[in-house]
Structure formats: C-alpha cells, structure tokens
PDB file of N, CA, C and O in Angstrom:
ATOM      1  N   MET A   1     131.456  -4.697 149.622  1.00  0.00           N
ATOM      2  CA  MET A   1     132.299  -5.581 148.152  1.00  0.00           C
ATOM      3  C   MET A   1     132.090  -7.301 148.311  1.00  0.00           C
ATOM      4  O   MET A   1     132.348  -8.126 147.435  1.00  0.00           O
ATOM      5  N   ALA A   2     131.495  -7.609 149.820  1.00  0.00           N
ATOM      6  CA  ALA A   2     131.437  -8.838 149.257  1.00  0.00           C
ATOM      7  C   ALA A   2     130.016  -8.903 148.491  1.00  0.00           C
ATOM      8  O   ALA A   2     129.582 -10.030 148.252  1.00  0.00           O
ATOM      9  N   THR A   3     129.483  -8.115 148.206  1.00  0.00           N
ATOM     10  CA  THR A   3     127.884  -8.547 147.231  1.00  0.00           C
ATOM     11  C   THR A   3     128.501  -8.476 145.853  1.00  0.00           C
ATOM     12  O   THR A   3     128.175  -9.267 144.967  1.00  0.00           O
ATOM     13  N   GLU A   4     129.423  -7.492 145.676  1.00  0.00           N
ATOM     14  CA  GLU A   4     130.455  -7.532 143.999  1.00  0.00           C
ATOM     15  C   GLU A   4     130.233  -8.862 143.734  1.00  0.00           C
ATOM     16  O   GLU A   4     130.070  -9.687 144.633  1.00  0.00           O
ATOM     17  N   SER A   5     130.213  -9.166 142.383  1.00  0.00           N
ATOM     18  CA  SER A   5     130.954 -10.145 141.870  1.00  0.00           C
ATOM     19  C   SER A   5     131.811  -9.777 140.898  1.00  0.00           C
ATOM     20  O   SER A   5     131.413  -8.706 140.438  1.00  0.00           O
ATOM     21  N   CYS A   6     133.144 -10.272 140.167  1.00  0.00           N
ATOM     22  CA  CYS A   6     134.086 -10.114 139.360  1.00  0.00           C
ATOM     23  C   CYS A   6     133.522  -9.142 137.824  1.00  0.00           C
ATOM     24  O   CYS A   6     132.451  -9.239 137.226  1.00  0.00           O
ATOM     25  N   LEU A   7     134.367  -8.499 137.619  1.00  0.00           N
ATOM     26  CA  LEU A   7     133.849  -7.014 136.855  1.00  0.00           C
ATOM     27  C   LEU A   7     133.858  -8.140 135.246  1.00  0.00           C
ATOM     28  O   LEU A   7     133.262  -7.720 134.254  1.00  0.00           O
ATOM     29  N   ILE A   8     134.386  -9.142 135.210  1.00  0.00           N
ATOM     30  CA  ILE A   8     133.799 -10.351 133.994  1.00  0.00           C
ATOM     31  C   ILE A   8     132.348 -10.869 134.078  1.00  0.00           C
ATOM     32  O   ILE A   8     132.190 -11.702 134.970  1.00  0.00           O
ATOM     33  N   ASP A   9     130.794 -10.440 133.050  1.00  0.00           N
ATOM     34  CA  ASP A   9     129.839 -10.571 133.495  1.00  0.00           C
ATOM     35  C   ASP A   9     130.215 -12.344 133.321  1.00  0.00           C
ATOM     36  O   ASP A   9     131.130 -12.819 132.647  1.00  0.00           O
ATOM     37  N   GLU A  10     129.340 -12.993 134.039  1.00  0.00           N
ATOM     38  CA  GLU A  10     128.940 -14.433 134.650  1.00  0.00           C
ATOM     39  C   GLU A  10     130.315 -15.475 134.984  1.00  0.00           C
ATOM     40  O   GLU A  10     130.530 -16.517 134.366  1.00  0.00           O
ATOM     41  N   CYS A  11     130.977 -15.060 135.843  1.00  0.00           N
ATOM     42  CA  CYS A  11     132.035 -15.086 136.547  1.00  0.00           C
ATOM     43  C   CYS A  11     131.529 -15.286 137.523  1.00  0.00           C
ATOM     44  O   CYS A  11     130.599 -14.600 137.948  1.00  0.00           O
ATOM     45  N   PRO A  12     132.285 -16.807 138.428  1.00  0.00           N
ATOM     46  CA  PRO A  12     131.127 -16.804 139.994  1.00  0.00           C
ATOM     47  C   PRO A  12     132.737 -17.343 140.728  1.00  0.00           C
ATOM     48  O   PRO A  12     132.883 -18.418 141.309  1.00  0.00           O
ATOM     49  N   ASP A  13     133.771 -16.356 140.532  1.00  0.00           N
ATOM     50  CA  ASP A  13     135.043 -16.320 141.643  1.00  0.00           C
ATOM     51  C   ASP A  13     135.029 -15.638 142.378  1.00  0.00           C
ATOM     52  O   ASP A  13     134.331 -14.625 142.356  1.00  0.00           O
ATOM     53  N   ALA A  14     135.794 -15.960 143.277  1.00  0.00           N
ATOM     54  CA  ALA A  14     135.675 -15.144 144.279  1.00  0.00           C
ATOM     55  C   ALA A  14     136.602 -13.624 143.897  1.00  0.00           C
ATOM     56  O   ALA A  14     137.359 -13.689 142.928  1.00  0.00           O
ATOM     57  N   LEU A  15     136.531 -12.550 144.525  1.00  0.00           N
ATOM     58  CA  LEU A  15     137.271 -11.041 144.036  1.00  0.00           C
ATOM     59  C   LEU A  15     138.473 -11.438 144.286  1.00  0.00           C
ATOM     60  O   LEU A  15     138.607 -12.529 144.839  1.00  0.00           O
ATOM     61  N   TYR A  16     139.416 -10.801 144.007  1.00  0.00           N
ATOM     62  CA  TYR A  16     140.734 -10.871 144.254  1.00  0.00           C
ATOM     63  C   TYR A  16     141.723  -9.752 144.560  1.00  0.00           C
ATOM     64  O   TYR A  16     142.478  -9.692 145.531  1.00  0.00           O
ATOM     65  N   ALA A  17     141.548  -8.597 143.246  1.00  0.00           N
ATOM     66  CA  ALA A  17     141.930  -7.188 143.351  1.00  0.00           C
ATOM     67  C   ALA A  17     141.367  -6.142 142.460  1.00  0.00           C
ATOM     68  O   ALA A  17     140.793  -6.174 141.372  1.00  0.00           O
ATOM     69  N   PRO A  18     141.712  -5.230 143.259  1.00  0.00           N
ATOM     70  CA  PRO A  18     140.605  -3.903 142.205  1.00  0.00           C
ATOM     71  C   PRO A  18     141.139  -4.128 140.784  1.00  0.00           C
ATOM     72  O   PRO A  18     142.112  -4.815 140.474  1.00  0.00           O
ATOM     73  N   ALA A  19     140.182  -3.298 139.826  1.00  0.00           N
ATOM     74  CA  ALA A  19     140.745  -2.492 138.555  1.00  0.00           C
ATOM     75  C   ALA A  19     139.694  -1.706 138.563  1.00  0.00           C
ATOM     76  O   ALA A  19     138.493  -1.978 138.560  1.00  0.00           O
ATOM     77  N   GLY A  20     140.465  -0.334 138.579  1.00  0.00           N
ATOM     78  CA  GLY A  20     139.555   0.523 138.634  1.00  0.00           C
ATOM     79  C   GLY A  20     138.255   1.071 139.658  1.00  0.00           C
ATOM     80  O   GLY A  20     138.431   1.378 140.837  1.00  0.00           O
ATOM     81  N   THR A  21     137.617   1.096 139.318  1.00  0.00           N
ATOM     82  CA  THR A  21     136.983   1.084 140.685  1.00  0.00           C
ATOM     83  C   THR A  21     136.350  -0.028 140.885  1.00  0.00           C
ATOM     84  O   THR A  21     135.724  -0.058 141.944  1.00  0.00           O
ATOM     85  N   ARG A  22     136.287  -1.078 140.147  1.00  0.00           N
ATOM     86  CA  ARG A  22     135.378  -2.349 140.068  1.00  0.00           C
ATOM     87  C   ARG A  22     136.613  -3.360 140.685  1.00  0.00           C
ATOM     88  O   ARG A  22     137.634  -2.755 141.009  1.00  0.00           O
ATOM     89  N   SER A  23     136.617  -4.650 140.852  1.00  0.00           N
ATOM     90  CA  SER A  23     137.322  -5.592 141.146  1.00  0.00           C
ATOM     91  C   SER A  23     137.192  -7.258 140.225  1.00  0.00           C
ATOM     92  O   SER A  23     136.177  -7.589 139.614  1.00  0.00           O
ATOM     93  N   LEU A  24     138.044  -7.837 140.294  1.00  0.00           N
ATOM     94  CA  LEU A  24     138.450  -8.922 139.212  1.00  0.00           C
ATOM     95  C   LEU A  24     138.647  -9.881 140.155  1.00  0.00           C
ATOM     96  O   LEU A  24     138.960  -9.582 141.307  1.00  0.00           O
ATOM     97  N   CYS A  25     138.427 -11.533 139.618  1.00  0.00           N
ATOM     98  CA  CYS A  25     139.023 -12.683 140.497  1.00  0.00           C
ATOM     99  C   CYS A  25     140.214 -13.092 140.149  1.00  0.00           C
ATOM    100  O   CYS A  25     140.563 -12.767 139.014  1.00  0.00           O
ATOM    101  N   LYS A  26     140.822 -13.602 140.671  1.00  0.00           N
ATOM    102  CA  LYS A  26     142.224 -13.827 140.830  1.00  0.00           C
ATOM    103  C   LYS A  26     142.697 -14.358 138.791  1.00  0.00           C
ATOM    104  O   LYS A  26     143.723 -13.889 138.300  1.00  0.00           O
ATOM    105  N   ASP A  27     141.976 -15.102 138.131  1.00  0.00           N
ATOM    106  CA  ASP A  27     142.427 -15.544 136.933  1.00  0.00           C
ATOM    107  C   ASP A  27     142.370 -14.271 135.872  1.00  0.00           C
ATOM    108  O   ASP A  27     143.318 -14.138 135.098  1.00  0.00           O
ATOM    109  N   HIS A  28     141.219 -13.296 135.830  1.00  0.00           N
ATOM    110  CA  HIS A  28     141.016 -12.249 135.167  1.00  0.00           C
ATOM    111  C   HIS A  28     142.150 -11.512 135.307  1.00  0.00           C
ATOM    112  O   HIS A  28     142.961 -11.202 134.436  1.00  0.00           O
ATOM    113  N   PHE A  29     142.146 -11.105 137.149  1.00  0.00           N
ATOM    114  CA  PHE A  29     143.438 -10.150 137.536  1.00  0.00           C
ATOM    115  C   PHE A  29     144.405 -10.462 136.417  1.00  0.00           C
ATOM    116  O   PHE A  29     144.712  -9.798 135.427  1.00  0.00           O
ATOM    117  N   LEU A  30     144.865 -11.834 136.900  1.00  0.00           N
ATOM    118  CA  LEU A  30     146.742 -11.937 136.463  1.00  0.00           C
ATOM    119  C   LEU A  30     146.186 -11.897 134.531  1.00  0.00           C
ATOM    120  O   LEU A  30     147.134 -11.614 133.799  1.00  0.00           O
ATOM    121  N   GLN A  31     144.786 -12.154 133.758  1.00  0.00           N
ATOM    122  CA  GLN A  31     145.413 -11.916 132.402  1.00  0.00           C
ATOM    123  C   GLN A  31     145.145 -10.557 132.499  1.00  0.00           C
ATOM    124  O   GLN A  31     146.131 -10.141 131.892  1.00  0.00           O
ATOM    125  N   PHE A  32     144.529  -9.567 132.821  1.00  0.00           N
ATOM    126  CA  PHE A  32     144.814  -7.982 132.707  1.00  0.00           C
ATOM    127  C   PHE A  32     145.969  -7.576 133.221  1.00  0.00           C
ATOM    128  O   PHE A  32     145.956  -6.354 133.071  1.00  0.00           O
ATOM    129  N   LEU A  33     147.287  -7.987 133.910  1.00  0.00           N
ATOM    130  CA  LEU A  33     148.148  -7.684 133.994  1.00  0.00           C
ATOM    131  C   LEU A  33     149.146  -7.707 133.227  1.00  0.00           C
ATOM    132  O   LEU A  33     150.074  -6.901 133.169  1.00  0.00           O
ATOM    133  N   MET A  34     148.835  -9.310 132.191  1.00  0.00           N
ATOM    134  CA  MET A  34     149.471  -9.733 131.119  1.00  0.00           C
ATOM    135  C   MET A  34     149.014  -8.992 130.095  1.00  0.00           C
ATOM    136  O   MET A  34     149.796  -8.826 129.159  1.00  0.00           O
ATOM    137  N   TRP A  35     148.057  -8.556 130.042  1.00  0.00           N
ATOM    138  CA  TRP A  35     147.399  -7.547 128.954  1.00  0.00           C
ATOM    139  C   TRP A  35     148.387  -6.233 129.099  1.00  0.00           C
ATOM    140  O   TRP A  35     149.113  -5.861 128.178  1.00  0.00           O
ATOM    141  N   ARG A  36     148.339  -5.816 129.926  1.00  0.00           N
ATOM    142  CA  ARG A  36     148.656  -4.500 130.283  1.00  0.00           C
ATOM    143  C   ARG A  36     150.338  -4.415 130.225  1.00  0.00           C
ATOM    144  O   ARG A  36     150.867  -3.304 130.209  1.00  0.00           O
ATOM    145  N   LYS A  37     150.761  -5.052 130.210  1.00  0.00           N
ATOM    146  CA  LYS A  37     152.858  -6.095 130.196  1.00  0.00           C
ATOM    147  C   LYS A  37     153.107  -6.074 128.311  1.00  0.00           C
ATOM    148  O   LYS A  37     154.037  -5.670 127.612  1.00  0.00           O
ATOM    149  N   LYS A  38     152.005  -6.609 128.050  1.00  0.00           N
ATOM    150  CA  LYS A  38     152.114  -6.364 126.480  1.00  0.00           C
ATOM    151  C   LYS A  38     152.057  -5.550 125.833  1.00  0.00           C
ATOM    152  O   LYS A  38     152.810  -5.329 124.885  1.00  0.00           O
ATOM    153  N   LYS A  39     150.550  -4.485 126.424  1.00  0.00           N
ATOM    154  CA  LYS A  39     150.382  -3.422 126.046  1.00  0.00           C
ATOM    155  C   LYS A  39     151.459  -2.056 125.891  1.00  0.00           C
ATOM    156  O   LYS A  39     151.438  -1.158 125.049  1.00  0.00           O
ATOM    157  N   GLY A  40     152.324  -2.263 126.956  1.00  0.00           N
ATOM    158  CA  GLY A  40     153.385  -1.341 127.223  1.00  0.00           C
ATOM    159  C   GLY A  40     154.103  -1.601 128.113  1.00  0.00           C
ATOM    160  O   GLY A  40     154.788  -0.683 128.565  1.00  0.00           O
ATOM    161  N   GLY A  41     154.189  -2.651 128.567  1.00  0.00           N
ATOM    162  CA  GLY A  41     155.573  -2.466 129.463  1.00  0.00           C
ATOM    163  C   GLY A  41     155.842  -2.292 130.744  1.00  0.00           C
ATOM    164  O   GLY A  41     154.981  -2.447 131.610  1.00  0.00           O
ATOM    165  N   LEU A  42     156.996  -1.970 130.983  1.00  0.00           N
ATOM    166  CA  LEU A  42     157.087  -1.160 132.554  1.00  0.00           C
ATOM    167  C   LEU A  42     156.551  -0.075 132.299  1.00  0.00           C
ATOM    168  O   LEU A  42     156.055   0.408 133.317  1.00  0.00           O
ATOM    169  N   GLY A  43     156.398   0.634 131.270  1.00  0.00           N
ATOM    170  CA  GLY A  43     156.132   2.070 131.261  1.00  0.00           C
ATOM    171  C   GLY A  43     154.169   2.036 131.685  1.00  0.00           C
ATOM    172  O   GLY A  43     153.372   2.759 132.284  1.00  0.00           O
ATOM    173  N   MET A  44     154.158   1.348 131.288  1.00  0.00           N
ATOM    174  CA  MET A  44     152.262   1.142 131.181  1.00  0.00           C
ATOM    175  C   MET A  44     151.893   0.907 133.036  1.00  0.00           C
ATOM    176  O   MET A  44     151.159   1.607 133.734  1.00  0.00           O
ATOM    177  N   PHE A  45     152.567  -0.120 133.372  1.00  0.00           N
ATOM    178  CA  PHE A  45     153.163  -0.136 134.870  1.00  0.00           C
ATOM    179  C   PHE A  45     152.725   0.882 135.987  1.00  0.00           C
ATOM    180  O   PHE A  45     151.880   0.864 136.881  1.00  0.00           O
ATOM    181  N   ARG A  46     153.902   1.997 135.437  1.00  0.00           N
ATOM    182  CA  ARG A  46     154.158   3.017 135.675  1.00  0.00           C
ATOM    183  C   ARG A  46     153.125   3.788 135.664  1.00  0.00           C
ATOM    184  O   ARG A  46     152.704   4.214 136.739  1.00  0.00           O
ATOM    185  N   LYS A  47     152.495   4.135 134.461  1.00  0.00           N
ATOM    186  CA  LYS A  47     151.330   5.087 134.299  1.00  0.00           C
ATOM    187  C   LYS A  47     149.935   4.812 134.742  1.00  0.00           C
ATOM    188  O   LYS A  47     149.070   5.669 134.561  1.00  0.00           O
ATOM    189  N   TYR A  48     149.635   3.575 135.361  1.00  0.00           N
ATOM    190  CA  TYR A  48     148.517   2.865 135.709  1.00  0.00           C
ATOM    191  C   TYR A  48     148.599   3.055 136.976  1.00  0.00           C
ATOM    192  O   TYR A  48     147.670   3.524 137.633  1.00  0.00           O
ATOM    193  N   SER A  49     149.946   2.644 137.557  1.00  0.00           N
ATOM    194  CA  SER A  49     150.220   3.102 139.689  1.00  0.00           C
ATOM    195  C   SER A  49     150.125   4.422 139.456  1.00  0.00           C
ATOM    196  O   SER A  49     149.988   4.672 140.653  1.00  0.00           O
ATOM    197  N   SER A  50     150.079   5.479 138.959  1.00  0.00           N
ATOM    198  CA  SER A  50     150.269   6.827 139.481  1.00  0.00           C
ATOM    199  C   SER A  50     148.711   6.988 138.844  1.00  0.00           C
ATOM    200  O   SER A  50     148.462   8.191 138.929  1.00  0.00           O
ATOM    201  N   MET A  51     147.681   6.363 138.307  1.00  0.00           N
ATOM    202  CA  MET A  51     146.009   7.043 137.773  1.00  0.00           C
ATOM    203  C   MET A  51     145.670   7.090 138.875  1.00  0.00           C
ATOM    204  O   MET A  51     146.388   6.512 139.691  1.00  0.00           O
ATOM    205  N   PRO A  52     144.216   7.923 139.447  1.00  0.00           N
ATOM    206  CA  PRO A  52     143.326   7.536 139.872  1.00  0.00           C
ATOM    207  C   PRO A  52     142.305   6.353 139.955  1.00  0.00           C
ATOM    208  O   PRO A  52     141.914   5.920 138.871  1.00  0.00           O
ATOM    209  N   MET A  53     141.869   5.832 140.979  1.00  0.00           N
ATOM    210  CA  MET A  53     141.211   4.713 140.277  1.00  0.00           C
ATOM    211  C   MET A  53     140.307   5.409 139.762  1.00  0.00           C
ATOM    212  O   MET A  53     140.727   6.089 140.698  1.00  0.00           O
ATOM    213  N   ASP A  54     139.240   6.128 139.083  1.00  0.00           N
ATOM    214  CA  ASP A  54     138.317   6.296 138.552  1.00  0.00           C
ATOM    215  C   ASP A  54     138.859   6.536 137.474  1.00  0.00           C
ATOM    216  O   ASP A  54     138.232   6.025 136.546  1.00  0.00           O
ATOM    217  N   ALA A  55     140.310   7.433 136.971  1.00  0.00           N
ATOM    218  CA  ALA A  55     140.508   7.295 135.717  1.00  0.00           C
ATOM    219  C   ALA A  55     141.286   5.648 135.243  1.00  0.00           C
ATOM    220  O   ALA A  55     141.580   5.325 134.092  1.00  0.00           O
ATOM    221  N   ARG A  56     141.457   4.926 136.319  1.00  0.00           N
ATOM    222  CA  ARG A  56     141.987   3.605 135.591  1.00  0.00           C
ATOM    223  C   ARG A  56     140.517   2.980 135.153  1.00  0.00           C
ATOM    224  O   ARG A  56     140.735   1.784 134.956  1.00  0.00           O
ATOM    225  N   ASP A  57     139.459   3.191 134.971  1.00  0.00           N
ATOM    226  CA  ASP A  57     137.971   2.462 134.297  1.00  0.00           C
ATOM    227  C   ASP A  57     138.633   2.239 133.095  1.00  0.00           C
ATOM    228  O   ASP A  57     138.855   1.167 132.533  1.00  0.00           O
ATOM    229  N   THR A  58     139.043   3.837 132.626  1.00  0.00           N
ATOM    230  CA  THR A  58     139.221   3.758 131.079  1.00  0.00           C
ATOM    231  C   THR A  58     140.213   2.588 130.849  1.00  0.00           C
ATOM    232  O   THR A  58     139.759   1.719 130.105  1.00  0.00           O
ATOM    233  N   ILE A  59     141.844   2.305 131.464  1.00  0.00           N
ATOM    234  CA  ILE A  59     142.196   1.269 130.885  1.00  0.00           C
ATOM    235  C   ILE A  59     141.861  -0.039 130.577  1.00  0.00           C
ATOM    236  O   ILE A  59     142.083  -0.732 129.585  1.00  0.00           O
ATOM    237  N   VAL A  60     140.904  -0.375 132.303  1.00  0.00           N
ATOM    238  CA  VAL A  60     140.046  -1.556 132.397  1.00  0.00           C
ATOM    239  C   VAL A  60     138.892  -1.953 131.506  1.00  0.00           C
ATOM    240  O   VAL A  60     138.478  -3.105 131.637  1.00  0.00           O
ATOM    241  N   GLN A  61     138.329  -1.185 130.640  1.00  0.00           N
ATOM    242  CA  GLN A  61     136.828  -0.718 129.931  1.00  0.00           C
ATOM    243  C   GLN A  61     137.720  -1.343 128.353  1.00  0.00           C
ATOM    244  O   GLN A  61     137.269  -2.145 127.536  1.00  0.00           O
ATOM    245  N   GLU A  62     139.091  -0.641 128.333  1.00  0.00           N
ATOM    246  CA  GLU A  62     139.867  -0.956 127.106  1.00  0.00           C
ATOM    247  C   GLU A  62     140.292  -3.188 126.908  1.00  0.00           C
ATOM    248  O   GLU A  62     140.532  -3.804 125.870  1.00  0.00           O
ATOM    249  N   TRP A  63     140.221  -3.660 128.172  1.00  0.00           N
ATOM    250  CA  TRP A  63     140.943  -4.781 128.142  1.00  0.00           C
ATOM    251  C   TRP A  63     139.439  -5.941 128.519  1.00  0.00           C
ATOM    252  O   TRP A  63     139.279  -7.123 128.215  1.00  0.00           O
ATOM    253  N   THR A  64     138.446  -4.886 129.361  1.00  0.00           N
ATOM    254  CA  THR A  64     137.219  -5.746 129.241  1.00  0.00           C
ATOM    255  C   THR A  64     137.327  -5.983 127.658  1.00  0.00           C
ATOM    256  O   THR A  64     137.791  -7.036 127.221  1.00  0.00           O
ATOM    257  N   SER A  65     136.955  -5.131 126.966  1.00  0.00           N
ATOM    258  CA  SER A  65     136.529  -5.301 125.808  1.00  0.00           C
ATOM    259  C   SER A  65     136.997  -6.198 124.801  1.00  0.00           C
ATOM    260  O   SER A  65     136.309  -6.734 123.933  1.00  0.00           O
ATOM    261  N   THR A  66     138.821  -6.372 125.081  1.00  0.00           N
ATOM    262  CA  THR A  66     139.600  -7.362 124.486  1.00  0.00           C
ATOM    263  C   THR A  66     138.781  -8.791 125.065  1.00  0.00           C
ATOM    264  O   THR A  66     138.313  -9.586 124.250  1.00  0.00           O
ATOM    265  N   VAL A  67     138.677  -8.994 126.384  1.00  0.00           N
ATOM    266  CA  VAL A  67     137.991 -10.298 126.980  1.00  0.00           C
ATOM    267  C   VAL A  67     136.556 -10.928 126.190  1.00  0.00           C
ATOM    268  O   VAL A  67     136.320 -12.032 125.701  1.00  0.00           O
ATOM    269  N   PHE A  68     135.647  -9.536 126.334  1.00  0.00           N
ATOM    270  CA  PHE A  68     134.480  -9.901 125.482  1.00  0.00           C
ATOM    271  C   PHE A  68     134.768 -10.772 124.047  1.00  0.00           C
ATOM    272  O   PHE A  68     134.183 -11.832 123.823  1.00  0.00           O
ATOM    273  N   HIS A  69     135.527 -10.310 123.326  1.00  0.00           N
ATOM    274  CA  HIS A  69     135.798 -10.839 121.927  1.00  0.00           C
ATOM    275  C   HIS A  69     136.390 -11.708 122.059  1.00  0.00           C
ATOM    276  O   HIS A  69     136.023 -12.762 121.539  1.00  0.00           O
ATOM    277  N   THR A  70     137.415 -11.650 122.716  1.00  0.00           N
ATOM    278  CA  THR A  70     138.178 -13.563 122.935  1.00  0.00           C
ATOM    279  C   THR A  70     137.064 -14.839 123.227  1.00  0.00           C
ATOM    280  O   THR A  70     137.003 -15.956 122.714  1.00  0.00           O
ATOM    281  N   THR A  71     136.235 -14.205 124.244  1.00  0.00           N
ATOM    282  CA  THR A  71     135.507 -15.071 124.604  1.00  0.00           C
ATOM    283  C   THR A  71     134.679 -15.534 124.015  1.00  0.00           C
ATOM    284  O   THR A  71     134.454 -16.715 124.279  1.00  0.00           O
ATOM    285  N   ALA A  72     133.922 -14.948 123.075  1.00  0.00           N
ATOM    286  CA  ALA A  72     132.368 -14.412 122.765  1.00  0.00           C
ATOM    287  C   ALA A  72     133.008 -15.827 121.215  1.00  0.00           C
ATOM    288  O   ALA A  72     132.160 -16.611 120.791  1.00  0.00           O
ATOM    289  N   SER A  73     134.246 -15.870 120.727  1.00  0.00           N
ATOM    290  CA  SER A  73     134.875 -16.646 119.746  1.00  0.00           C
ATOM    291  C   SER A  73     134.937 -18.570 120.359  1.00  0.00           C
ATOM    292  O   SER A  73     135.451 -19.430 119.643  1.00  0.00           O
TER     293      SER A  73
END
C-alpha cells in the first residue's frame, strides 16, 4: 500500500482510507462520503458498508467519473 497513490490521477496526497479495492487521500475520501450521502442518505451508507470490497468498486467508479467531470472544467 505504501507504493500506491490516490485513486484520483495526479493526486500527490498520502493515502487515508479505502474506497473499493483502491484507496483515496483524505480530501478525496471526504468528498466521496459527501457524494454518497447526497446520492442516497443513510440507506446508501448501509448498502455500501454491507458490500464486499470488489462490489464497492462500481460505486467508487461512478463517483470517480463525477470527479473527473468537475475537475476537467
């Protein structure tokens, strides 16, 4: 994990928490939590927490595509 970088390309920050089978820095992790809360509230947190790590990748991928769209403009 020490050689891994943040899931978001070109992010130099240190890893903070897992997101699916990869990891995010603290800022991106907090953005991910806020996105999940807006997307589905408490139900989304419960659903995500009960999923196996590899199943979480689809949720993380959906969020990642929104990050790329907002940072590209």
